[in-house]
N, C-alpha and C positions, 0 to 999 in steps of 0.2 A: 721749249714749249712755252707759249705765252697764253694769255687769257682767252684769246680767240680760239685756240685749239681746244681748251677746256670747255668753252661754250659749245663748240661743235660736237664734242664727244657727249656732253650732257644732252644736247638736242637729239643726237642719234639714239641714245639710250631711251629717252622719253618717247620718241617716235616708235621704236621697237616695242616698248611696253604697251603703247596704245594699240598697236596692231595685234599683239598677242592677246590682250584683254578683249579686243573686239572679236577676234576669232573664237575665243573661249565663250563669250556671251551669245554669239549668234549660231552656235552649233545646234543642230536640230534635236539631238538626243537630250539636250538640257532643257528643252522647251517645257516639258511637263513640270519639272522642278521649279522653274521660274514662274509658271502660271500658278502653281500652288502657293508659292511665296507671295505672289501679288494678291491673291485672294485672302490670305491669312488675316490681314488687319480688318477686313470687312466681316469675316466670320467672328473674330473676337468681339467686335463691336455689337454683333447680333446677340451674342451670349450676355454681354453686359446689359443690353437693353432688356432682355428677358429677366435677368436677375433683379433689376430695379423695379420692373413691373410686379414681380412676385413679392418683393419686400413692401411695396406700397400697398398691395392688397392685404398683406398680413397686418399692417399697422392701422388699417381702417376698421 
């Protein structure tokens, strides 16, 4: 077994991992979970903005 065999095996494993992850991500039953995760940073930002507004009103 030489270096080219090892490179071929690593390439095959990497390609298999890519296909498995792609199938995992693009499943329809996972869509709601990923949509919720995508909205989470925006919702957190909204609460931070409201918190800052309430603190600035209290300080004036």
